[in-house]
N, C-alpha and C positions, 0 to 999 in steps of 0.2 A: 946727792943733792938734798938739801933740806926740804921737807914737806911740812907745811903748816896744816894742822887739823883745827877747823873752827868749830866752836860751840855756838849754839843759837844765840846765847847772850852776847857774844862778840859781834855777830852780825846786827843784832838789835841796837847795840851801842853805836855802831857805824851808821846805821840808818837814822838814828835819833840825834846824831851829832854830839853824843855824850862822851864822857871821859874814856879815852882809849880808842875812840872812833878813828882818829888820825893814824894810829898804829895799824888798825885793820885796813885802812885805805892803803898804807904802804905795803902791806902783805898782798893785797889784791894787785897792786902795781907790780910787785916782784913776780907774781904768777904770770901776769901778762907779758912781762919782758923775759920770761924764761929763767929767772934767777932763783926761783923756788917753786915747788909744787904746792897745790892747795886742794884739800879735800874736806868734805863735810858728810856726815852720815845722813842717809835718807830720812832717818827718824828725826834728827836735829833739823834738817831742812823742812820737814813737816811742821816742826814747832814754830819755825820762822813764818811759814805760810799761815798757820793758825793765828799767830799773833797779828799778822797783817790783816787778815780777813776780819778779825774781831774789831780792830781799830779803824780800818778804812773801807771795809766792804769788799765784795768779790771782784769788782772791776779794777779797783786800785791794787788789790792784792796781786792779781795776775800781771798787771803792768810792772809793778815793783819787782816781783820775782823774776820776770823775764830779763830784767836788766841788772840784777843785783850781782850775780857772779860772772866772772869772765868765762869765755868758752873754754879756756884752758883748765878751769877748775873741774874737779870730779865729785859728783854726788854718788857716794858709795852705797849700794843697795843693801838691804837688810836680809841677807841670806839666812837659811835655816841654821847654819853653823854659827853665824854672828848672833842670831837671836838666842841660841842656847848659851853662848858665852856671855852675852849681856845679862841673861837671867841669872847666871851664876854670879857674875859681878854684883848685880843688884842685891842678891841675898847675902853674899859674903862681905860686901863693902857697905851694905845698908844705904843704898842710893836709889834715886829714881831710875826707872827702867830706861827712859830716853837718855839720861846721863850715862848710863852703862853702855849704850851703843857708842857714844862719843869716846868713852874710855877705851872700849874695845878697839876702835879704829886707831886711836893714838898709840895703843900698845903694839901696833903692827910692825913698827920698825924703830930702832934707836935714833934714826934721823928725823923722826916725827917730833914736832913741837906743837903741843896742844895750846890753843889760845882761847881764853875764857875770861869772863867777868864774874863768874860764879865761884866765890871763895869756898863753897862747899867741897870743891875738888882738892882742897888742902889735904884732906884725909888720904888721898891717893898719890900725892906728889913723890912718893917713893917708888911708884910704878912707872912713871912717865915723866918726860920733860914738860913742864908747864910754864907758860908765860901768862901771868895774871894781868889783866888790864887794870888800870887804876880804879880805886873805889870812887863812887860818885861824890 
């Protein structure tokens, strides 16, 4: 079964109703109906939380986070092994550490499709399947 790996930028697009938000909505629905898996790294999830707190404050952040992902989605923790691999990717691919966690997760299976609005990931499209959301 296909599993979608979401980047924080994809969830922010969805929340803001921006370009590609409708695609993320369809992925969330596919997860709920059992047609696809859905994962996000805990580090990327933390980026979403920080974005929401900065924009809306603590109370709204908590409210939005609690209803954002379906219960069928998985927030994948940052194990020691993942942290080391992300550090290696960060150095080798010259990318942000948080982005390296997302890349690590997407590299976990050939059935993973990484969904992002961050075109900086073009430099690693030879490593994973990537679905880029439309530019704004």
